[in-house]
C-alpha positions as CSV (number, residue, x, y, z in Angstrom):
1,X,-0.4,0.3,0.2
2,X,1.2,3.1,-1.0
3,X,1.8,6.4,1.4
4,X,-1.6,8.4,2.8
5,X,-2.1,11.2,4.7
6,X,-0.4,13.0,7.2
7,X,0.4,16.0,5.0
8,X,0.4,18.1,8.2
9,X,2.9,16.3,9.8
10,X,5.2,16.0,6.7
11,X,4.8,19.6,6.9
12,X,6.0,20.3,10.7
13,X,9.1,18.2,9.8
14,X,10.0,20.2,6.9
15,X,9.5,23.2,8.5
16,X,11.4,22.1,12.0
17,X,14.7,21.1,9.4
18,X,14.5,24.0,7.3
19,X,14.7,25.8,10.9
20,X,17.7,23.8,11.6
21,X,19.5,25.5,8.5
22,X,18.7,29.1,8.7
23,X,19.0,29.3,12.3
24,X,21.9,27.4,12.6
25,X,21.4,25.5,15.7
26,X,20.2,21.9,16.0
27,X,16.5,20.7,17.1
28,X,15.5,18.0,18.5
29,X,11.8,16.3,17.4
30,X,10.0,13.6,19.3
31,X,7.8,11.1,17.6
32,X,5.8,8.5,18.7
33,X,2.5,6.6,19.0
34,X,1.5,3.4,19.5
35,X,3.5,0.5,17.2
36,X,2.4,-0.1,14.1
37,X,0.8,3.7,14.0
38,X,3.5,4.4,10.9
39,X,5.9,6.2,12.9
40,X,9.1,5.5,11.0
41,X,7.2,5.6,7.6
42,X,6.3,8.8,8.0
43,X,10.0,9.5,9.3
44,X,11.3,8.1,6.2
45,X,8.8,10.0,4.1
46,X,9.5,13.1,5.7
47,X,13.6,12.9,5.1
48,X,14.3,10.2,2.6
49,X,14.6,13.4,-0.4
50,X,14.9,16.4,2.1
51,X,18.2,17.8,0.6
52,X,20.6,16.8,3.3
53,X,22.0,13.6,4.2
54,X,19.5,11.2,6.5
55,X,20.4,8.9,8.5
56,X,18.5,6.3,10.0
57,X,19.4,4.4,13.4
58,X,17.1,1.8,14.8
59,X,18.2,1.1,18.9
60,X,18.1,-2.6,18.9
61,X,16.7,-4.3,22.4
62,X,19.4,-5.4,24.5
63,X,22.5,-3.5,23.1
64,X,25.3,-2.2,25.3
65,X,26.3,1.0,25.6
66,X,30.3,0.0,23.5
67,X,27.8,-1.5,20.6
68,X,25.5,1.3,20.5
69,X,28.5,3.9,20.3
70,X,30.6,1.9,17.8
71,X,26.7,1.2,15.3
72,X,26.3,4.8,15.6
73,X,29.1,6.1,14.9
74,X,29.5,4.2,11.7
75,X,25.7,5.0,10.7
76,X,27.0,8.6,10.7
77,X,30.7,8.4,9.9
78,X,29.8,6.2,6.4
79,X,27.1,8.6,5.3
80,X,28.5,12.1,6.1
81,X,32.3,10.3,4.5
82,X,34.3,11.1,7.5
83,X,37.5,8.5,6.8
84,X,38.7,8.1,10.0
85,X,36.1,8.2,12.6
86,X,36.8,8.4,16.5
87,X,36.7,4.6,18.8
88,X,34.3,5.8,21.7
89,X,32.4,4.2,24.5
90,X,30.6,6.5,26.0
91,X,27.0,8.0,25.0
92,X,27.8,11.2,26.1
93,X,31.2,11.4,24.4
94,X,29.2,10.0,20.9
95,X,26.6,12.7,21.0
96,X,29.2,15.1,21.4
97,X,30.8,13.9,18.2
98,X,27.7,13.3,16.5
99,X,26.8,17.2,17.0
100,X,30.4,18.8,16.3
101,X,29.8,17.0,13.6
102,X,26.6,18.7,12.5
103,X,28.6,22.5,13.0
104,X,30.1,21.5,9.3
105,X,27.4,19.0,7.9
106,X,23.6,19.9,7.8
107,X,21.9,16.2,8.3
108,X,19.2,14.6,9.9
109,X,19.5,11.2,12.4
110,X,16.5,9.3,13.0
111,X,16.8,7.3,16.4
112,X,14.0,4.5,16.3
113,X,12.6,2.6,19.4
114,X,14.9,5.1,21.4
115,X,13.3,3.9,24.3
116,X,14.9,0.3,24.3
117,X,18.5,2.3,25.2
118,X,17.7,3.1,28.3
119,X,17.5,-0.4,29.7
120,X,21.3,-1.0,29.0
121,X,22.9,2.0,28.6
122,X,23.9,3.6,31.8
123,X,22.1,7.0,32.2
124,X,21.3,7.2,28.3
125,X,18.8,10.1,29.1
126,X,21.2,12.1,31.2
127,X,24.5,11.7,28.6
128,X,22.6,12.7,25.9
129,X,20.8,15.7,27.4
130,X,23.8,16.8,29.0
131,X,25.6,16.7,25.1
132,X,23.1,18.2,23.8
133,X,23.1,21.6,25.9
134,X,26.8,21.6,25.4
135,X,27.2,21.3,21.9
136,X,24.0,22.3,19.9
137,X,24.1,25.8,19.1
138,X,25.7,26.3,16.0
139,X,25.1,22.7,14.8
140,X,22.9,21.8,11.6
141,X,21.6,18.6,12.8
142,X,17.7,17.7,13.2
143,X,18.0,15.0,16.1
144,X,14.5,12.5,15.6
145,X,14.0,10.5,18.0
146,X,11.1,8.0,17.6
147,X,9.8,5.8,20.4
148,X,6.5,3.7,20.6
149,X,5.9,2.6,24.8
150,X,4.7,6.2,24.6
151,X,4.6,6.3,28.5
152,X,8.1,5.7,28.7
153,X,8.6,8.5,26.2
154,X,6.1,11.2,27.8
155,X,7.9,9.9,31.2
156,X,11.3,11.7,29.5
157,X,10.0,14.4,27.9
158,X,7.5,15.8,30.3
159,X,8.3,15.1,33.5
160,X,10.3,18.0,35.4
161,X,12.6,15.7,36.8
162,X,13.2,14.2,33.4
163,X,17.0,15.0,32.0
164,X,15.2,15.8,28.4
165,X,12.4,18.0,30.4
166,X,12.0,20.9,28.0
167,X,14.0,20.4,25.2
168,X,11.7,19.0,22.5
169,X,11.1,21.2,19.7
170,X,8.4,19.8,19.0
171,X,7.0,16.7,20.2
172,X,4.4,14.8,17.7
173,X,2.1,12.0,18.6
174,X,0.6,10.4,15.5
175,X,-2.7,9.0,15.8
176,X,-4.8,5.8,13.9
177,X,-6.5,7.5,10.5
178,X,-9.6,9.5,10.6
179,X,-12.7,7.5,9.8
180,X,-12.8,10.3,6.4
181,X,-9.1,9.1,5.7
182,X,-10.0,5.1,6.5
183,X,-12.9,5.3,4.3
184,X,-10.4,7.6,1.6
185,X,-7.7,4.7,2.0
186,X,-10.6,2.5,1.5
187,X,-12.6,3.4,-1.1
188,X,-9.3,3.7,-2.9
189,X,-7.2,1.1,-2.6
190,X,-10.7,-1.1,-3.4
191,X,-13.8,0.5,-5.5
192,X,-16.0,-1.8,-5.6
193,X,-16.0,-2.5,-1.8
194,X,-19.5,-1.7,0.5
195,X,-20.4,0.0,3.4
196,X,-20.2,-3.3,5.5
197,X,-17.1,-3.8,4.1
198,X,-15.4,-0.7,5.5
199,X,-17.0,-0.6,8.6
200,X,-15.6,-4.6,8.5
201,X,-12.1,-2.8,8.3
202,X,-12.6,-0.5,10.6
203,X,-13.1,-3.0,13.1
204,X,-10.2,-5.0,12.7
205,X,-7.7,-2.2,12.3
206,X,-9.2,0.8,14.5
207,X,-7.5,3.3,11.7
208,X,-3.5,2.0,12.3
209,X,-1.5,2.3,9.2
210,X,0.4,-0.9,9.7
211,X,-2.9,-3.0,9.8
212,X,-4.6,-0.8,7.0
213,X,-1.3,-2.0,4.9
214,X,-1.4,-5.7,5.8
215,X,-5.0,-6.4,4.2
216,X,-4.6,-3.7,1.5
217,X,-1.8,-5.5,0.3
218,X,-2.9,-8.9,1.0
219,X,-5.6,-8.3,-1.5
220,X,-8.2,-8.8,1.8
221,X,-11.0,-5.9,2.2
222,X,-13.8,-7.3,1.6
223,X,-15.7,-8.5,4.7
224,X,-15.4,-12.2,3.6
225,X,-11.9,-11.7,2.3
226,X,-10.9,-10.3,6.1
227,X,-11.9,-13.4,7.6
228,X,-10.2,-15.4,5.3
229,X,-7.1,-13.8,6.0
230,X,-7.2,-14.0,9.6
231,X,-7.6,-17.3,10.1
232,X,-5.5,-18.7,7.9
233,X,-1.8,-19.0,8.1
234,X,-1.6,-15.8,6.5
235,X,-3.2,-14.5,9.1
236,X,-0.4,-15.3,11.6
237,X,1.1,-12.2,11.7
238,X,-2.3,-10.4,12.6
239,X,-3.1,-13.6,15.0
240,X,0.4,-12.8,17.0
241,X,0.2,-9.3,16.7
242,X,-2.2,-8.5,20.3
243,X,0.0,-10.5,22.6
244,X,3.2,-9.2,21.1
245,X,2.2,-5.5,22.0
246,X,1.1,-6.8,25.4
247,X,4.5,-8.4,26.3
248,X,6.6,-5.5,25.1
249,X,4.0,-3.1,28.3
250,X,3.8,-6.0,30.7
251,X,6.3,-6.7,33.0
252,X,4.7,-8.5,35.9
253,X,1.6,-9.6,36.8
254,X,0.8,-10.2,33.0
255,X,-2.0,-13.0,33.5
256,X,-3.6,-10.3,36.0
257,X,-3.3,-8.0,33.2
258,X,-4.8,-10.1,30.3
259,X,-8.1,-11.2,32.6
260,X,-9.3,-7.9,33.4
261,X,-8.6,-7.0,29.7
262,X,-10.3,-10.0,28.6
263,X,-13.3,-8.9,30.9
264,X,-13.3,-5.6,29.8
265,X,-13.8,-6.3,26.2
266,X,-16.8,-9.3,26.6
267,X,-18.7,-6.6,28.2
268,X,-17.5,-6.5,31.7
269,X,-18.0,-3.1,32.1
270,X,-18.2,-1.9,36.1
271,X,-15.4,-1.8,38.2
272,X,-17.5,-3.3,40.9
273,X,-18.5,-6.4,38.5
274,X,-14.5,-6.6,37.6
275,X,-13.5,-7.2,41.2
276,X,-16.1,-9.5,41.9
277,X,-14.2,-11.8,39.2
278,X,-10.2,-11.6,40.8
279,X,-9.2,-12.3,44.0
280,X,-6.9,-9.6,44.3
281,X,-7.0,-5.8,44.7
282,X,-7.7,-4.3,41.0
283,X,-7.5,-0.7,41.6
284,X,-3.4,-0.7,40.4
285,X,-4.3,-2.6,38.2
286,X,-6.9,-0.4,36.5
287,X,-5.0,2.6,37.3
288,X,-1.5,1.5,34.8
289,X,-4.1,-0.1,32.4
290,X,-5.9,3.3,32.0
291,X,-3.2,6.0,32.9
292,X,0.2,3.8,31.9
293,X,-0.7,1.5,29.5
294,X,-3.5,3.3,27.9
295,X,-5.2,0.3,26.7
296,X,-8.4,0.8,29.1
297,X,-10.2,4.1,29.5
298,X,-13.6,5.0,31.6
299,X,-16.2,6.5,29.6
300,X,-19.1,8.4,30.9
301,X,-22.6,10.4,30.1
302,X,-22.4,13.0,28.1
303,X,-22.0,16.1,30.3
304,X,-21.4,14.3,33.3
305,X,-19.2,15.8,36.1
306,X,-16.2,14.2,36.4
307,X,-16.1,13.1,40.0
308,X,-19.6,11.2,39.8
309,X,-19.2,7.0,40.1
310,X,-21.4,6.5,36.8
311,X,-18.4,5.3,34.2
312,X,-17.9,2.1,32.5
313,X,-14.5,0.8,31.7
314,X,-13.6,0.2,27.8
315,X,-11.0,-1.1,25.2
316,X,-9.5,2.2,24.3
317,X,-7.7,0.4,21.0
318,X,-10.5,-1.1,18.2
319,X,-7.9,-3.5,17.1
320,X,-7.7,-4.5,20.6
321,X,-11.3,-4.9,20.7
322,X,-11.1,-7.1,18.0
323,X,-8.3,-9.1,18.7
324,X,-10.0,-10.0,22.7
325,X,-13.2,-10.7,21.1
326,X,-12.0,-12.9,18.2
327,X,-8.6,-14.2,18.3
328,X,-7.5,-14.4,22.3
329,X,-10.8,-16.3,23.3
330,X,-9.1,-20.1,24.7
331,X,-11.9,-21.5,21.7
332,X,-10.2,-20.0,18.6
333,X,-7.0,-19.9,20.1
334,X,-7.4,-24.0,20.3
335,X,-9.2,-23.5,16.1
336,X,-5.9,-21.5,15.8
337,X,-3.1,-23.4,17.1
338,X,-4.5,-26.5,15.3
339,X,-4.8,-24.7,12.0
340,X,-8.3,-25.4,11.9
341,X,-9.5,-22.4,10.1
342,X,-12.9,-23.2,9.0
343,X,-14.1,-23.1,12.6
344,X,-12.4,-20.5,13.5
345,X,-14.0,-18.5,10.8
346,X,-17.1,-19.9,11.7
347,X,-17.2,-18.8,14.8
348,X,-15.9,-15.4,14.7
349,X,-18.6,-14.6,11.2
350,X,-21.1,-16.2,14.1
351,X,-20.5,-13.0,16.6
352,X,-19.4,-10.1,14.0
353,X,-22.9,-8.7,13.4
354,X,-23.0,-8.0,17.5
355,X,-19.4,-7.1,17.3
356,X,-20.4,-4.7,14.6
357,X,-23.3,-3.4,15.8
358,X,-20.3,-1.8,18.7
359,X,-18.0,-0.9,16.2
360,X,-21.0,1.7,14.5
361,X,-21.1,3.3,17.7
362,X,-17.5,4.1,17.8
363,X,-17.9,5.2,14.4
364,X,-20.5,7.6,14.3
365,X,-19.1,9.3,17.5
366,X,-15.3,9.7,16.2
367,X,-17.4,11.0,12.9
368,X,-19.0,14.0,15.4
369,X,-15.6,14.3,16.8
370,X,-13.7,14.8,13.9
371,X,-16.3,18.1,12.9
372,X,-15.3,21.2,15.0
373,X,-18.8,22.1,15.0
374,X,-19.9,19.5,17.8
375,X,-18.2,20.8,20.8
376,X,-19.2,17.9,23.2
377,X,-20.3,14.7,21.4
378,X,-20.8,11.2,23.6
379,X,-23.1,8.3,24.6
380,X,-25.4,9.2,27.6
381,X,-27.4,7.0,29.8
382,X,-28.8,7.3,33.3
383,X,-27.5,5.6,36.9
384,X,-30.1,2.8,36.5
385,X,-29.0,2.0,32.9
386,X,-32.3,2.3,31.8
387,X,-32.5,4.8,29.3
388,X,-29.5,5.1,26.6
389,X,-28.6,7.6,24.0
390,X,-26.3,5.9,21.9
391,X,-24.7,9.2,20.3
392,X,-25.2,12.8,21.2
393,X,-23.8,15.8,19.7
394,X,-23.9,19.6,21.0
395,X,-23.1,22.5,19.3
396,X,-23.3,25.4,21.4
397,X,-22.1,28.5,19.0
398,X,-25.5,27.4,17.2
399,X,-27.8,26.5,20.2
400,X,-28.2,23.1,18.1
401,X,-28.1,18.9,18.9
402,X,-28.0,15.7,17.1
403,X,-29.4,12.8,19.1
404,X,-29.2,9.4,17.4
405,X,-30.0,6.2,17.8
406,X,-27.5,3.9,15.7
407,X,-28.7,0.6,14.1
408,X,-26.5,-1.7,12.3
409,X,-30.7,-3.3,10.9
410,X,-32.3,0.4,10.3
411,X,-35.4,-1.7,10.3
412,X,-34.7,-2.2,14.3
413,X,-35.3,2.1,14.8
414,X,-37.9,2.8,17.5
415,X,-38.5,6.8,17.4
416,X,-41.3,6.7,19.9
417,X,-38.6,4.8,22.3
418,X,-36.1,7.3,21.1
419,X,-38.0,10.4,21.8
420,X,-38.7,9.1,25.5
421,X,-35.4,8.5,26.2
422,X,-34.9,12.6,24.8
423,X,-37.4,13.5,27.8
424,X,-35.5,11.7,30.4
425,X,-32.6,13.5,29.1
426,X,-34.3,16.6,29.4
427,X,-34.8,16.4,33.0
428,X,-31.5,15.8,33.4
429,X,-30.4,18.4,31.9
430,X,-33.4,21.4,31.5
431,X,-30.0,24.1,30.8
432,X,-30.5,22.0,26.9
433,X,-34.6,22.1,26.8
434,X,-34.3,25.7,24.6
435,X,-31.9,24.3,21.9
436,X,-32.8,23.0,18.8
437,X,-33.0,19.5,19.2
438,X,-32.9,17.3,15.5
439,X,-33.0,13.0,16.3
440,X,-32.3,9.9,14.0
441,X,-31.5,6.7,13.3
442,X,-28.1,6.4,11.6
443,X,-27.7,3.1,9.9
444,X,-24.6,1.6,7.9
445,X,-25.8,3.2,5.1
446,X,-24.9,6.3,6.8
447,X,-21.4,5.9,7.7
448,X,-20.3,8.2,4.5
449,X,-22.1,11.2,5.3
450,X,-21.0,14.1,6.9
451,X,-22.3,14.4,10.0
């Protein structure tokens, strides 16, 4: 699949490179985001033909400080044609040498998966900070640090106690493609596709670039072909992706984290319900899953005060929602491990309609969030859960509200029932009664609408 989108990100990186050369000072850019989001591809696209030498350096897991220094000096010296580079074994001296070269050579150095260096290079971030502060002025280096463990990167650059706090000239967090971008990519790659195919693709990829490319490269963009690809030998990479990503994040108590995630994915959304199913105190696990790993999130009724306890947990990443629901289940793992693809596909196909119904709600919420006219977007439910509204979008500037019931099958839309729920909602929020309120069904036919 060719490179899509990221126009604003490319422009920003190019502008930062121009600044290095016009201001005669080194610049530091940080590019982060979940794994497979397209960080490396973006950096390669930005600097492959940028007019100055571009050096890509991958930080291998377990690399020693001596190896790190030797490999980095080799990569830089070969690209810049340095005939007799020094032999250095300290990261601080190595960074100082690279920054000294930047005073006579303009170039871009991208260090990928930089967070892996801190476990084997003593005081890695402090050594980089020391060299940077002493040598960046007068150079023309754009140093790009890319990392996938976002919590580590934000700790290093966002904490006041961190050596590199305040040093980044750019901190870019790559997000999945928007619904509009995913839609555009889908129909360009598969012009004959239908909305159901688009929804299924969104359900299994969440708009993550690498997953979209995987299915596009296998010509597996229809709903049928997607299931055939996932549950086959060629889908082994996708099948293993979930546990691989989780193993990169978790260090201890992996089984407890996985149990909680599996429960949340299956619809156990309240803290009390989760606690009832485990023998350990889940509070620290929930806190880390939400704050450190960002794998779950609290969802609250729209307009609810944050102090209220009326919230639910859900898997934050659409890919993990699918992976836990369709791949990590014991029955599916049994089929996959034995290569019994037909029953694995049949089981997934049976579960898919209910899953797509929930995915469609997420699609329309994201669709509204992408429209700047809507200042508040979300779902709503009362404390007892007796009245629930799938989508509410509020435009306070124009004093209008869109309220929608999302149904995979439009024939199941019940306008009378929705209007009764709206009455209950307005009883809780009488300040909105004067707004212009529009209600409607939203189904798979509306996926491409500009809402």
